[in-house]
C-alpha positions as CSV (number, residue, x, y, z in Angstrom):
1,X,-4.9,-16.3,-51.5
2,X,-5.5,-19.9,-50.8
3,X,-8.8,-21.5,-50.2
4,X,-7.2,-24.7,-49.0
5,X,-8.4,-26.0,-45.7
6,X,-6.1,-25.4,-42.6
7,X,-4.0,-28.4,-41.8
8,X,-5.1,-29.9,-38.4
9,X,-1.2,-29.6,-37.5
10,X,-1.7,-26.0,-37.6
11,X,-3.5,-25.6,-34.6
12,X,-2.2,-28.8,-32.8
13,X,-0.1,-28.2,-29.4
14,X,3.6,-27.5,-29.5
15,X,4.4,-30.9,-28.5
16,X,2.3,-32.8,-31.4
17,X,4.1,-30.5,-33.7
18,X,7.6,-31.4,-32.4
19,X,6.7,-35.2,-32.2
20,X,5.4,-35.3,-35.9
21,X,8.6,-33.6,-37.1
22,X,10.9,-35.9,-35.2
23,X,8.8,-38.8,-36.6
24,X,9.2,-37.4,-40.2
25,X,12.9,-36.7,-39.7
26,X,13.6,-40.1,-38.4
27,X,11.2,-42.2,-40.8
28,X,13.0,-40.1,-43.7
29,X,16.5,-41.0,-42.6
30,X,15.6,-44.6,-42.3
31,X,16.6,-45.0,-38.7
32,X,15.9,-48.2,-37.3
33,X,13.0,-48.2,-34.8
34,X,15.0,-50.1,-32.2
35,X,17.8,-47.4,-32.4
36,X,15.2,-44.6,-32.0
37,X,13.9,-46.2,-29.0
38,X,17.1,-46.0,-27.4
39,X,17.9,-42.8,-28.4
40,X,14.7,-41.5,-26.9
41,X,15.3,-43.1,-23.7
42,X,18.6,-41.3,-23.5
43,X,17.1,-37.9,-24.6
44,X,14.1,-38.4,-22.0
45,X,16.8,-38.9,-19.3
46,X,18.5,-35.9,-20.2
47,X,15.6,-33.6,-20.2
48,X,14.4,-35.0,-16.8
49,X,17.6,-34.1,-15.3
50,X,17.0,-30.6,-16.7
51,X,13.7,-30.2,-14.8
52,X,15.4,-31.2,-11.4
53,X,16.2,-28.2,-9.2
54,X,19.8,-27.5,-9.2
55,X,21.3,-27.8,-5.8
56,X,23.4,-25.1,-4.6
């Protein structure tokens, strides 16, 4: 058994964990920050559309 203290991230909300994972992925792959922000705008729009009610 480990006596290491739990990481604060262990108890963090899912969105924080996802954000940290995405930041690590983007930084590990040395993605240009400008490109990241443009891509995140596209991702946001896509997911916002998924939240809108579907018309019949």
